[in-house]
All heavy atoms as an XYZ file, in Angstrom:
918
protein
N     -12.623    -16.077     16.585
C     -12.837    -14.640     16.237
C     -12.410    -13.661     17.258
O     -11.764    -12.693     17.020
C     -14.397    -14.427     15.921
C     -14.659    -12.940     15.699
C     -14.738    -15.142     14.692
N     -12.730    -13.978     18.615
C     -12.370    -13.058     19.616
C     -10.829    -13.024     19.820
O     -10.343    -11.988     20.168
C     -13.069    -13.520     20.925
C     -14.626    -13.301     20.955
C     -15.205    -13.768     22.202
C     -15.023    -11.864     20.635
N     -10.130    -14.132     19.611
C      -8.677    -14.124     19.717
C      -8.148    -13.192     18.714
O      -7.236    -12.387     18.918
C      -8.116    -15.550     19.563
C      -6.675    -15.472     19.480
C      -8.558    -16.390     20.783
N      -8.721    -13.181     17.469
C      -8.343    -12.322     16.372
C      -8.556    -10.896     16.718
O      -7.722    -10.021     16.475
N      -9.703    -10.611     17.383
C      -9.961     -9.267     17.769
C      -8.966     -8.796     18.795
O      -8.460     -7.614     18.706
C     -11.433     -9.184     18.396
C     -11.660     -7.832     19.112
C     -12.468     -9.331     17.269
N      -8.594     -9.592     19.787
C      -7.687     -9.335     20.772
C      -6.261     -8.999     20.112
O      -5.704     -7.989     20.459
C      -7.454    -10.424     21.727
O      -8.671    -10.535     22.505
N      -5.937     -9.775     19.239
C      -4.619     -9.581     18.509
C      -4.621     -8.331     17.764
O      -3.656     -7.510     17.758
C      -4.245    -10.809     17.688
N      -5.639     -8.114     16.976
C      -5.798     -6.855     16.097
C      -5.858     -5.627     16.934
O      -5.399     -4.529     16.521
C      -7.013     -6.929     15.215
C      -6.673     -7.743     13.940
C      -7.787     -7.614     12.901
N      -9.172     -7.797     13.440
C      -9.757     -9.017     13.624
N      -9.192    -10.100     13.206
N     -11.026     -9.076     14.114
N      -6.400     -5.695     18.122
C      -6.603     -4.553     18.974
C      -5.214     -3.871     19.376
O      -5.132     -2.677     19.660
C      -7.479     -4.747     20.187
O      -6.805     -5.678     21.080
N      -4.199     -4.731     19.344
C      -2.871     -4.199     19.636
C      -2.289     -3.460     18.524
O      -1.248     -2.760     18.661
C      -2.016     -5.386     20.106
C      -2.100     -5.941     21.496
C      -1.278     -7.124     21.725
C      -1.741     -4.838     22.551
N      -2.861     -3.493     17.380
C      -2.308     -2.762     16.169
C      -2.188     -1.319     16.457
O      -1.281     -0.601     16.000
C      -3.244     -2.893     14.996
C      -3.167     -4.333     14.321
O      -2.316     -5.060     14.702
O      -3.987     -4.533     13.464
N      -3.105     -0.705     17.306
C      -3.025      0.701     17.631
C      -1.793      1.126     18.419
O      -1.415      2.271     18.500
C      -4.308      1.159     18.333
C      -5.510      1.113     17.459
C      -4.562      0.529     19.659
N      -1.117      0.130     19.031
C       0.128      0.342     19.875
C       1.194     -0.588     19.553
O       2.083     -0.786     20.309
C      -0.198      0.360     21.325
C      -1.199      1.427     21.772
C      -0.721     -1.056     21.743
N       1.157     -1.203     18.283
C       2.066     -2.318     18.005
C       3.614     -1.805     18.066
O       4.438     -2.629     18.301
C       1.856     -2.942     16.622
C       2.092     -1.982     15.467
C       1.841     -2.626     14.164
O       1.980     -3.918     14.072
O       1.392     -1.938     13.254
N       3.855     -0.574     17.862
C       5.278     -0.087     18.001
C       5.535      0.184     19.425
O       6.808      0.454     19.777
C       5.386      1.189     17.202
C       5.283      1.010     15.694
O       5.457     -0.202     15.258
O       4.860      1.950     14.989
N       4.582      0.113     20.353
C       4.896      0.466     21.715
C       5.046     -0.748     22.648
O       5.941     -0.860     23.492
C       3.644      1.268     22.298
O       3.413      2.316     21.354
C       3.965      1.838     23.604
N       4.172     -1.824     22.484
C       4.214     -2.898     23.273
C       3.926     -4.257     22.668
O       3.229     -4.273     21.641
C       3.173     -2.827     24.509
C       3.566     -1.702     25.476
C       1.782     -2.675     23.954
N       4.444     -5.351     23.237
C       4.137     -6.663     22.787
C       2.907     -7.188     23.563
O       2.462     -6.571     24.509
C       5.375     -7.619     23.062
O       5.545     -7.721     24.461
C       6.595     -7.169     22.412
N       2.410     -8.307     23.121
C       1.255     -8.870     23.870
C       1.584     -9.207     25.320
O       0.853     -8.840     26.153
C       0.750    -10.167     23.128
C      -0.487    -10.797     23.680
C      -1.648     -9.828     23.702
C      -0.811    -12.064     22.860
N       2.726     -9.856     25.658
C       3.082    -10.045     27.087
C       3.203     -8.732     27.863
O       2.799     -8.649     29.004
C       4.344    -10.871     26.995
C       4.423    -11.433     25.710
C       3.717    -10.530     24.763
N       3.819     -7.715     27.247
C       3.920     -6.383     27.917
C       2.559     -5.818     28.123
O       2.341     -5.281     29.180
C       4.852     -5.501     27.040
C       6.207     -5.933     27.069
C       7.073     -5.073     26.057
O       6.547     -4.549     25.075
N       8.357     -5.035     26.281
N       1.720     -5.926     27.157
C       0.332     -5.435     27.395
C      -0.378     -6.126     28.421
O      -1.003     -5.535     29.224
C      -0.488     -5.550     26.084
C      -1.874     -4.972     26.230
C      -2.030     -3.603     26.362
C      -2.954     -5.833     26.241
C      -3.370     -3.050     26.514
C      -4.257     -5.292     26.489
C      -4.392     -3.877     26.615
N      -0.258     -7.394     28.554
C      -0.813     -8.225     29.668
C      -0.375     -7.633     30.991
O      -1.116     -7.519     31.974
C      -0.458     -9.649     29.510
C      -1.109    -10.533     30.549
C      -0.937    -12.050     30.116
N      -1.318    -12.801     31.325
C      -0.514    -13.493     32.058
N       0.838    -13.552     31.744
N      -0.883    -14.202     33.049
N       0.971     -7.330     31.056
C       1.470     -6.686     32.315
C       0.827     -5.352     32.621
O       0.476     -5.153     33.732
C       3.043     -6.588     32.133
O       3.628     -7.808     31.910
C       3.652     -5.977     33.410
N       0.662     -4.563     31.607
C      -0.016     -3.281     31.762
C      -1.456     -3.450     32.282
O      -1.885     -2.715     33.183
C       0.052     -2.460     30.518
C       1.391     -2.025     29.948
C       1.267     -1.313     28.644
C       2.212     -1.227     30.950
N      -2.152     -4.365     31.730
C      -3.457     -4.699     32.149
C      -3.520     -5.109     33.590
O      -4.377     -4.726     34.392
C      -4.218     -5.695     31.259
C      -5.471     -6.144     31.823
C      -4.392     -5.134     29.792
N      -2.626     -5.959     34.018
C      -2.560     -6.378     35.434
C      -2.365     -5.203     36.337
O      -2.984     -5.074     37.351
C      -1.608     -7.544     35.633
C      -2.080     -8.808     34.998
C      -1.193     -7.687     37.055
C      -1.199     -9.956     34.966
N      -1.421     -4.382     35.898
C      -1.157     -3.135     36.838
C      -2.309     -2.263     36.812
O      -2.668     -1.668     37.856
C       0.087     -2.406     36.336
C       1.421     -3.190     36.550
C       2.595     -2.505     35.828
C       1.660     -3.442     38.112
N      -3.051     -2.158     35.697
C      -4.213     -1.332     35.646
C      -5.280     -1.880     36.544
O      -6.007     -1.123     37.247
C      -4.690     -1.295     34.232
C      -5.974     -0.256     34.013
O      -5.794      0.942     34.343
O      -6.918     -0.775     33.504
N      -5.454     -3.163     36.584
C      -6.525     -3.766     37.368
C      -6.217     -3.982     38.906
O      -7.103     -3.931     39.714
C      -7.061     -5.046     36.793
O      -5.951     -5.958     36.703
N      -4.908     -4.149     39.131
C      -4.542     -4.361     40.544
C      -3.845     -3.177     41.218
O      -3.621     -3.271     42.462
C      -3.511     -5.570     40.549
C      -4.209     -6.878     40.275
N      -4.856     -7.642     41.255
C      -4.395     -7.555     39.041
C      -5.317     -8.701     40.697
N      -5.097     -8.701     39.357
N      -3.539     -2.179     40.489
C      -2.880     -1.055     41.087
C      -1.416     -1.320     41.307
O      -0.900     -2.336     40.785
N      -0.729     -0.443     42.063
C       0.663     -0.672     42.288
C       0.929     -1.929     43.136
O       0.245     -2.209     44.104
C       1.265      0.570     43.003
N       1.888     -2.741     42.710
C       2.280     -3.940     43.442
C       3.756     -4.091     43.402
O       4.493     -3.381     42.691
C       1.605     -5.210     42.642
C       0.205     -5.180     42.723
C       2.192     -5.321     41.223
N       4.269     -4.940     44.274
C       5.694     -5.249     44.251
C       6.068     -6.236     43.201
O       5.221     -6.887     42.605
C       6.201     -5.601     45.685
C       5.709     -7.004     46.164
O       5.432     -7.816     45.349
N       5.554     -7.045     47.421
N       7.355     -6.482     42.936
C       7.744     -7.300     41.863
C       7.290     -8.810     42.054
O       6.801     -9.487     41.203
C       9.291     -7.317     41.749
C       9.866     -8.242     40.605
C       9.413     -7.672     39.312
C      11.332     -8.209     40.732
N       7.327     -9.266     43.330
C       6.932    -10.643     43.592
C       5.512    -10.867     43.295
O       5.093    -11.854     42.729
C       7.298    -11.083     45.046
C       8.825    -11.228     45.167
O       9.518    -11.558     44.273
N       9.301    -10.991     46.435
N       4.607     -9.845     43.719
C       3.265    -10.021     43.449
C       2.900     -9.969     41.958
O       2.132    -10.722     41.523
C       2.471     -8.915     44.214
C       0.984     -8.881     44.001
C       0.298    -10.069     44.545
N      -1.175     -9.992     44.436
C      -1.908    -11.016     44.065
N      -1.412    -12.172     43.941
N      -3.182    -10.824     43.861
N       3.586     -9.067     41.277
C       3.444     -9.023     39.793
C       3.785    -10.312     39.152
O       3.047    -10.831     38.277
C       4.256     -7.899     39.228
C       4.168     -7.718     37.714
C       2.719     -7.350     37.298
C       5.062     -6.617     37.173
N       4.959    -10.855     39.517
C       5.322    -12.209     39.018
C       4.267    -13.274     39.263
O       3.890    -14.078     38.365
C       6.688    -12.589     39.563
N       3.739    -13.236     40.446
C       2.669    -14.206     40.763
C       1.460    -13.995     39.911
O       0.913    -14.893     39.366
C       2.359    -14.002     42.224
C       1.218    -14.816     42.782
C       0.937    -14.502     44.249
O       1.859    -14.590     45.069
O      -0.180    -14.028     44.523
N       1.028    -12.722     39.781
C      -0.129    -12.474     38.841
C       0.091    -12.819     37.451
O      -0.866    -13.233     36.718
C      -0.515    -10.982     39.019
C      -1.048    -10.528     40.385
C      -1.115     -8.990     40.533
C      -2.406    -11.153     40.621
N       1.282    -12.681     36.939
C       1.656    -13.047     35.604
C       1.960    -14.500     35.399
O       2.075    -14.991     34.273
C       2.901    -12.278     35.102
C       2.726    -10.748     34.886
C       4.094    -10.042     34.689
C       1.794    -10.505     33.667
N       2.143    -15.187     36.580
C       2.486    -16.647     36.559
C       3.850    -16.849     35.850
O       4.026    -17.747     35.079
C       1.384    -17.527     35.879
N       4.850    -15.981     36.217
C       6.193    -16.137     35.723
C       7.116    -15.982     36.962
O       6.692    -15.619     38.013
C       6.528    -15.017     34.696
C       5.594    -15.146     33.502
C       6.518    -13.630     35.314
N       8.359    -16.259     36.771
C       9.327    -16.073     37.867
C       9.706    -14.584     37.936
O       9.516    -13.774     37.011
C      10.534    -17.055     37.727
C      11.418    -16.750     36.514
O      11.692    -15.625     36.164
N      11.755    -17.813     35.889
N      10.256    -14.191     39.054
C      10.620    -12.789     39.320
C      11.572    -12.193     38.375
O      11.445    -11.014     37.908
C      11.150    -12.644     40.759
O      10.167    -12.938     41.706
N      12.546    -12.979     37.837
C      13.542    -12.495     36.931
C      12.857    -12.121     35.551
O      13.181    -11.158     34.943
C      14.688    -13.382     36.705
O      14.260    -14.642     36.188
N      11.854    -13.009     35.103
C      11.155    -12.699     33.922
C      10.360    -11.401     34.056
O      10.343    -10.541     33.191
C      10.223    -13.792     33.528
O      11.053    -15.040     33.376
C       9.445    -13.614     32.289
N       9.731    -11.271     35.221
C       8.857    -10.073     35.452
C       9.716     -8.855     35.521
O       9.383     -7.784     34.976
C       8.148    -10.225     36.815
N      11.001     -8.943     36.090
C      11.927     -7.868     36.222
C      12.329     -7.377     34.769
O      12.449     -6.155     34.551
C      13.165     -8.241     37.117
C      14.124     -7.084     37.176
S      13.443     -5.602     37.883
C      14.010     -5.814     39.559
N      12.694     -8.348     33.939
C      13.092     -7.887     32.591
C      11.952     -7.231     31.847
O      12.207     -6.207     31.209
C      13.512     -9.176     31.758
C      14.907     -9.668     32.160
C      15.371    -10.713     31.216
N      14.574    -11.935     31.070
C      14.524    -12.919     31.876
N      15.429    -12.919     32.900
N      13.751    -13.949     31.650
N      10.742     -7.672     32.042
C       9.614     -7.066     31.403
C       9.418     -5.683     31.996
O       9.193     -4.658     31.198
C       8.294     -7.818     31.716
C       7.064     -7.287     31.158
S       6.790     -7.833     29.470
C       6.565     -9.568     29.705
N       9.476     -5.475     33.337
C       9.351     -4.160     33.907
C      10.438     -3.244     33.473
O      10.255     -2.066     33.213
C       9.316     -4.303     35.442
C       8.008     -4.988     35.890
C       9.530     -2.976     36.140
C       6.802     -4.141     35.504
N      11.692     -3.722     33.390
C      12.780     -2.858     32.902
C      12.448     -2.252     31.518
O      12.635     -1.067     31.311
C      14.157     -3.612     32.825
C      14.653     -3.903     34.184
O      14.272     -3.240     35.192
O      15.543     -4.781     34.236
N      11.930     -3.045     30.633
C      11.567     -2.532     29.326
C      10.395     -1.509     29.329
O      10.467     -0.488     28.651
C      11.231     -3.738     28.382
C      12.424     -4.554     27.967
C      11.979     -5.590     26.918
N      12.843     -6.751     27.068
C      12.526     -7.934     27.581
N      11.316     -8.167     27.989
N      13.419     -8.903     27.674
N       9.455     -1.865     30.243
C       8.233     -0.972     30.294
C       8.575      0.321     31.002
O       8.044      1.394     30.670
C       7.120     -1.645     31.085
C       6.502     -2.867     30.273
C       5.571     -3.657     31.104
C       5.855     -2.399     28.990
N       9.498      0.341     31.976
C       9.981      1.514     32.606
C      10.799      2.341     31.561
O      10.606      3.627     31.503
C      10.836      1.218     33.821
C      11.600      2.467     34.365
C       9.962      0.695     35.002
N      11.707      1.708     30.779
C      12.424      2.494     29.789
C      11.443      3.048     28.768
O      11.822      4.184     28.226
C      13.428      1.430     29.088
N      10.411      2.438     28.496
C       9.389      3.012     27.542
C       8.430      4.030     28.238
O       7.520      4.500     27.559
C       8.451      1.940     26.910
O       9.286      1.028     26.244
N       8.649      4.309     29.484
C       7.813      5.236     30.287
C       6.400      4.813     30.323
O       5.442      5.631     30.427
C       7.994      6.621     29.734
C       9.425      7.160     29.836
C       9.607      8.539     29.245
O       8.600      9.112     28.654
O      10.626      9.056     29.416
N       6.176      3.464     30.376
C       4.774      2.982     30.512
C       4.511      2.516     31.992
O       3.275      2.436     32.389
C       4.593      1.841     29.577
C       4.691      2.185     28.084
C       4.635      0.931     27.185
C       3.605      3.104     27.598
N       5.582      2.304     32.751
C       5.471      1.827     34.129
C       6.372      2.733     34.959
O       7.404      3.188     34.501
C       5.871      0.334     34.236
C       6.071     -0.139     35.677
C       4.863     -0.618     33.470
N       5.977      2.867     36.229
C       6.790      3.626     37.131
C       7.251      2.640     38.310
O       6.633      1.661     38.539
C       5.951      4.796     37.799
O       4.817      4.138     38.580
C       5.375      5.768     36.826
N       8.376      3.091     38.843
C       8.898      2.472     40.006
C       8.972      3.542     41.125
O       9.409      4.654     40.915
C      10.354      1.945     39.805
C      10.438      0.714     39.035
C      11.983      0.342     39.062
N      12.173     -0.849     38.234
C      13.032     -0.950     37.211
N      13.793     -0.025     36.874
N      13.010     -2.079     36.579
N       8.501      3.158     42.306
C       8.600      4.123     43.426
C       8.742      3.382     44.760
O       8.356      2.116     44.819
C       7.407      5.077     43.479
C       6.083      4.377     43.749
C       5.002      5.453     43.861
N       3.709      4.758     43.904
C       3.071      4.454     45.085
N       3.733      4.679     46.249
N       1.947      3.775     45.078
N       9.345      4.001     45.722
C       9.538      3.412     47.019
C       8.173      3.240     47.667
O       7.355      4.151     47.556
C      10.461      4.292     47.823
C      10.753      3.825     49.204
C      11.683      4.865     49.870
O      12.894      4.824     49.506
O      11.154      5.624     50.734
N       7.956      2.116     48.294
C       6.723      1.927     49.055
C       6.780      2.717     50.353
O       7.682      2.502     51.193
C       6.556      0.434     49.389
C       5.262      0.101     50.110
O       4.589      0.941     50.557
N       4.959     -1.182     50.189
N       5.872      3.635     50.552
C       5.937      4.470     51.776
C       5.722      3.724     53.110
O       6.250      4.093     54.092
C       4.751      5.499     51.628
C       4.028      5.122     50.394
C       4.835      3.987     49.705
N       5.128      2.529     52.975
C       4.876      1.641     54.117
C       6.088      0.776     54.456
O       6.234      0.278     55.500
C       3.650      0.808     53.895
N       6.973      0.580     53.404
C       8.107     -0.279     53.616
C       9.178      0.168     52.588
O       9.125     -0.143     51.438
C       7.666     -1.755     53.289
C       8.924     -2.712     53.352
O      10.066     -2.278     53.614
N       8.629     -3.991     53.208
N      10.099      0.970     53.161
C      11.116      1.618     52.210
C      12.013      0.591     51.545
O      12.725      0.983     50.545
C      11.891      2.608     53.062
C      11.066      3.773     53.455
C      11.817      4.849     54.340
N      13.151      4.995     53.950
C      13.998      5.529     54.766
N      13.631      6.080     55.901
N      15.254      5.696     54.379
N      12.072     -0.631     52.016
C      12.904     -1.633     51.314
C      12.228     -2.209     50.045
O      12.829     -2.916     49.314
C      13.259     -2.774     52.252
C      14.196     -2.252     53.436
C      14.374     -3.426     54.358
N      13.091     -3.753     55.006
C      12.908     -4.802     55.699
N      13.839     -5.751     55.864
N      11.727     -5.073     56.266
N      10.948     -1.898     49.869
C      10.221     -2.417     48.828
C       9.852     -1.358     47.742
O       9.623     -0.211     48.065
C       8.829     -2.904     49.365
C       7.976     -3.666     48.398
C       6.719     -4.208     49.114
O       5.864     -3.367     49.479
O       6.628     -5.432     49.214
N       9.942     -1.848     46.504
C       9.564     -0.955     45.343
C       8.226     -1.303     44.828
O       7.927     -2.496     44.659
C      10.689     -1.157     44.216
C      10.226     -0.341     42.953
C      12.030     -0.691     44.738
N       7.406     -0.277     44.511
C       6.020     -0.601     43.965
C       6.148     -0.175     42.524
O       6.727      0.860     42.075
C       5.064      0.364     44.716
C       4.770      0.046     46.091
C       3.703      0.971     46.763
C       4.203     -1.409     46.242
N       5.469     -1.014     41.742
C       5.427     -0.879     40.336
C       4.039     -0.505     39.953
O       3.064     -1.054     40.431
C       5.793     -2.165     39.632
C       7.111     -2.810     40.014
C       7.145     -4.258     39.660
C       8.284     -1.983     39.509
N       3.837      0.569     39.143
C       2.531      1.009     38.754
C       2.534      1.552     37.339
O       3.520      1.697     36.659
N       1.334      1.767     36.848
C       1.187      2.327     35.473
C       1.532      3.799     35.481
O       1.095      4.587     36.397
C      -0.263      2.206     34.962
C      -0.733      0.948     34.357
C      -2.140      1.117     33.857
C       0.183      0.570     33.197
N       2.231      4.293     34.465
C       2.395      5.740     34.258
C       1.192      6.237     33.562
O       0.404      5.448     33.035
C       3.678      5.918     33.384
O       3.417      5.523     32.122
N       1.053      7.564     33.448
C      -0.051      8.052     32.610
C      -0.050      7.585     31.136
O      -1.042      7.240     30.607
C       0.067      9.599     32.775
C       0.789      9.790     34.070
C       1.741      8.629     34.121
N       1.124      7.430     30.657
C       1.227      6.929     29.255
C       0.826      5.466     29.164
O       0.138      5.006     28.282
C       2.722      7.085     28.849
C       2.932      6.724     27.416
C       4.317      7.078     26.963
N       4.487      6.668     25.488
C       5.559      6.039     25.121
N       6.582      5.832     25.853
N       5.599      5.684     23.799
N       1.271      4.672     30.179
C       0.830      3.245     30.215
C      -0.675      3.136     30.359
O      -1.300      2.174     29.664
N      -1.333      3.948     31.155
C      -2.736      3.992     31.304
C      -3.468      4.229     29.992
O      -4.442      3.619     29.549
C      -3.160      4.932     32.390
O      -4.509      4.939     32.610
N      -2.840      5.224     29.199
C      -3.389      5.548     27.885
C      -3.329      4.403     26.936
O      -4.300      4.115     26.242
C      -2.678      6.767     27.353
C      -3.190      7.319     26.058
C      -4.610      7.755     26.146
C      -2.271      8.469     25.548
N      -2.303      3.663     26.975
C      -2.156      2.452     26.096
C      -3.202      1.497     26.489
O      -3.906      0.896     25.498
C      -0.669      1.841     26.253
C      -0.659      0.494     25.628
C       0.311      2.812     25.561
N      -3.377      1.185     27.695
C      -4.406      0.229     28.072
C      -5.797      0.707     27.615
O      -6.580     -0.043     27.068
C      -4.452      0.027     29.660
C      -5.661     -0.838     30.113
C      -3.126     -0.676     30.061
N      -6.085      1.970     27.805
C      -7.400      2.559     27.391
C      -7.624      2.383     25.870
O      -8.667      2.013     25.401
C      -7.544      3.932     27.824
C      -7.856      4.142     29.290
C      -7.942      5.562     29.675
C      -8.023      5.658     31.241
N      -7.929      7.037     31.727
N      -6.517      2.726     25.119
C      -6.605      2.665     23.628
C      -6.951      1.331     23.161
O      -7.825      1.118     22.364
C      -5.299      3.151     23.034
C      -5.099      4.590     22.805
C      -3.822      4.872     22.110
C      -3.617      6.265     21.660
N      -2.329      6.457     21.012
N      -6.275      0.347     23.689
C      -6.416     -1.040     23.229
C      -7.751     -1.580     23.704
O      -8.499     -2.232     22.922
C      -5.285     -1.962     23.720
C      -5.559     -3.448     23.408
C      -3.911     -1.502     23.163
N      -8.112     -1.277     24.884
C      -9.402     -1.747     25.423
C     -10.592     -1.177     24.614
O     -11.532     -1.881     24.327
C      -9.469     -1.401     26.926
O      -8.425     -2.043     27.601
C     -10.841     -1.992     27.453
N     -10.494      0.090     24.360
C     -11.524      0.740     23.548
C     -11.644      0.146     22.212
O     -12.746     -0.056     21.703
C     -11.334      2.258     23.515
C     -11.605      2.931     24.798
O     -12.271      2.434     25.643
N     -11.046      4.102     24.953
N     -10.530     -0.101     21.579
C     -10.522     -0.767     20.235
C     -11.169     -2.166     20.344
O     -12.019     -2.484     19.537
C      -9.106     -0.830     19.676
C      -8.931     -1.732     18.534
C      -9.004     -0.982     17.235
N      -9.032     -1.827     16.073
C      -8.004     -2.100     15.283
N      -6.776     -1.610     15.529
N      -8.054     -2.927     14.301
N     -10.827     -2.883     21.343
C     -11.391     -4.241     21.504
C     -12.873     -4.173     21.678
O     -13.640     -4.931     21.041
C     -10.790     -4.965     22.714
C      -9.522     -5.575     22.414
C      -8.964     -6.320     23.600
N      -7.597     -6.830     23.330
C      -6.839     -7.438     24.157
N      -7.266     -7.617     25.411
N      -5.615     -7.769     23.787
N     -13.292     -3.291     22.516
C     -14.829     -3.197     22.771
C     -15.554     -2.719     21.518
O     -16.673     -3.275     21.197
C     -15.058     -2.140     23.861
C     -14.712     -2.642     25.224
C     -14.993     -1.662     26.285
N     -14.632     -2.270     27.562
C     -14.213     -1.617     28.613
N     -14.050     -0.305     28.589
N     -13.861     -2.270     29.728
N     -14.956     -1.820     20.704
C     -15.627     -1.358     19.450
C     -15.734     -2.585     18.518
O     -16.738     -2.765     17.935
C     -14.806     -0.302     18.858
C     -15.259      1.147     19.086
C     -14.604      2.170     18.250
N     -13.294      1.919     17.738
C     -12.205      2.316     18.401
N     -12.301      3.000     19.572
N     -10.992      2.091     17.913
N     -14.638     -3.311     18.379
C     -14.661     -4.385     17.410
C     -15.603     -5.535     17.833
O     -16.316     -6.093     16.987
C     -13.229     -4.983     17.289
C     -12.231     -3.996     16.532
O     -12.760     -3.049     15.978
O     -11.072     -4.330     16.524
N     -15.669     -5.799     19.089
C     -16.580     -6.826     19.632
C     -17.919     -6.355     19.474
O     -18.875     -7.166     19.041
C     -16.207     -7.201     21.105
C     -14.882     -7.990     21.132
C     -17.368     -7.986     21.697
C     -14.325     -8.284     22.505
N     -18.276     -5.160     19.748
C     -19.682     -4.517     19.507
C     -20.072     -4.720     18.118
O     -21.173     -5.086     17.799
C     -19.679     -3.137     19.994
N     -19.075     -4.408     17.191
C     -19.455     -4.477     15.748
C     -19.751     -5.980     15.327
O     -20.725     -6.192     14.599
C     -18.247     -4.013     14.935
C     -18.542     -3.758     13.530
C     -17.426     -3.104     12.774
N     -16.145     -3.057     13.355
C     -15.482     -1.941     13.756
N     -15.941     -0.826     13.556
N     -14.290     -2.040     14.387
N     -19.043     -6.907     15.868
C     -19.292     -8.338     15.600
C     -20.677     -8.792     16.135
O     -21.400     -9.407     15.448
C     -18.100     -9.200     16.137
C     -16.871     -8.971     15.406
C     -18.548    -10.709     16.111
C     -15.634     -9.527     16.048
N     -20.886     -8.382     17.347
C     -22.143     -8.751     18.025
C     -23.293     -8.100     17.300
O     -24.399     -8.782     17.051
C     -22.239     -8.376     19.492
C     -23.631     -8.444     20.081
C     -21.165     -9.239     20.262
N     -23.192     -6.886     16.836
C     -24.265     -6.218     16.092
C     -24.537     -6.895     14.673
O     -25.655     -6.899     14.255
C     -23.983     -4.757     15.869
C     -24.107     -3.878     17.125
C     -23.603     -2.545     16.953
O     -23.055     -2.141     15.956
N     -23.770     -1.705     18.006
N     -23.527     -7.459     14.088
C     -23.667     -8.106     12.863
C     -24.248     -9.504     12.951
O     -24.717    -10.070     11.878
C     -22.320     -8.094     12.108
N     -24.237    -10.100     14.107
C     -24.693    -11.410     14.331
C     -26.282    -11.489     14.265
O     -26.904    -10.622     14.824
C     -24.324    -11.937     15.644
C     -22.763    -12.263     15.857
S     -22.402    -12.681     17.590
C     -23.145    -14.290     17.707
N     -26.828    -12.454     13.607
C     -28.291    -12.672     13.653
C     -28.732    -12.915     15.101
O     -27.991    -13.531     15.851
C     -28.519    -13.927     12.752
C     -27.306    -14.067     11.955
C     -26.145    -13.459     12.756
N     -29.890    -12.431     15.447
C     -30.375    -12.552     16.810
C     -30.345    -13.988     17.300
O     -29.945    -14.311     18.378
C     -31.809    -11.881     16.954
C     -32.363    -12.163     18.394
C     -31.669    -10.384     16.713
N     -30.788    -14.862     16.511
C     -30.863    -16.321     16.911
C     -29.485    -16.851     17.281
O     -29.257    -17.553     18.233
N     -28.465    -16.514     16.471
C     -27.085    -16.928     16.715
C     -26.559    -16.292     18.006
O     -25.884    -16.959     18.781
C     -26.207    -16.523     15.531
C     -24.748    -16.934     15.653
C     -24.594    -18.478     15.815
C     -23.958    -16.517     14.415
N     -26.876    -15.053     18.163
C     -26.420    -14.289     19.397
C     -26.953    -14.909     20.602
O     -26.257    -15.155     21.625
C     -26.824    -12.787     19.293
C     -26.251    -12.069     20.387
C     -25.011    -11.345     20.391
C     -26.730    -11.749     21.722
N     -24.825    -10.826     21.573
C     -25.884    -10.948     22.438
C     -27.933    -12.194     22.339
C     -26.061    -10.603     23.708
C     -28.140    -11.736     23.676
C     -27.232    -10.996     24.324
N     -28.306    -15.278     20.630
C     -28.912    -15.937     21.738
C     -28.326    -17.282     22.000
O     -28.055    -17.698     23.202
C     -30.440    -15.996     21.544
C     -31.183    -14.670     21.672
C     -32.678    -14.971     21.247
C     -31.113    -14.037     22.994
N     -28.069    -18.134     20.988
C     -27.529    -19.379     21.080
C     -26.099    -19.201     21.694
O     -25.661    -19.996     22.592
C     -27.434    -20.044     19.692
C     -26.709    -21.401     19.641
N     -27.339    -22.494     20.196
C     -25.505    -21.777     19.257
C     -26.539    -23.510     20.087
N     -25.437    -23.117     19.509
N     -25.290    -18.253     21.268
C     -23.973    -18.092     21.809
C     -23.986    -17.668     23.234
O     -23.196    -18.155     24.010
C     -23.138    -16.984     20.927
O     -23.174    -17.417     19.538
C     -21.751    -16.806     21.388
N     -24.910    -16.793     23.562
C     -24.971    -16.241     24.859
C     -25.393    -17.412     25.814
O     -24.909    -17.509     26.976
C     -26.070    -15.125     24.974
N     -26.213    -18.309     25.355
C     -26.663    -19.498     26.241
C     -25.466    -20.384     26.466
O     -25.351    -20.923     27.539
C     -27.845    -20.240     25.559
C     -29.138    -19.467     25.646
C     -30.199    -20.172     24.769
O     -29.893    -21.072     23.978
N     -31.419    -19.763     24.953
N     -24.614    -20.611     25.426
C     -23.505    -21.509     25.658
C     -22.453    -20.821     26.663
O     -21.720    -21.583     27.331
C     -22.768    -21.619     24.278
C     -23.385    -22.704     23.448
C     -22.525    -22.919     22.198
C     -23.032    -24.094     21.465
N     -22.187    -24.415     20.325
N     -22.392    -19.551     26.724
C     -21.423    -18.916     27.611
C     -21.908    -18.856     29.051
O     -21.143    -18.767     30.001
C     -21.221    -17.427     27.201
C     -20.484    -17.245     25.801
C     -20.443    -15.818     25.414
C     -19.086    -17.835     25.894
N     -23.199    -19.124     29.250
C     -23.608    -19.078     30.758
C     -23.879    -20.551     31.225
O     -23.619    -21.498     30.657
C     -25.068    -18.417     30.728
O     -26.017    -19.063     29.879
C     -24.939    -17.003     30.500
């Protein structure tokens, strides 16, 4: 059910990003600006795959590239305001949908599920 909620939550931005692109946005949202090698490591992909993803996200104005002030040879990748809005929209939708599911669950089932998760 939760996998379905996650997939459906992207409906609000389906014309904007794919699931792998959204995952990249979430990583940038949670880790802040990072260089390409660090992003590739966090995504568990090679640098060329991460670069292709970033190129698309920069073209969509969801990600920014800027020179690292501490090391001018390095480029930092970060969320643009538009990218941040996409993450917030999808996350809010997921939270609403999950809350609706939890509220509909009988208390006994909810307690049983919570015990399994801990």
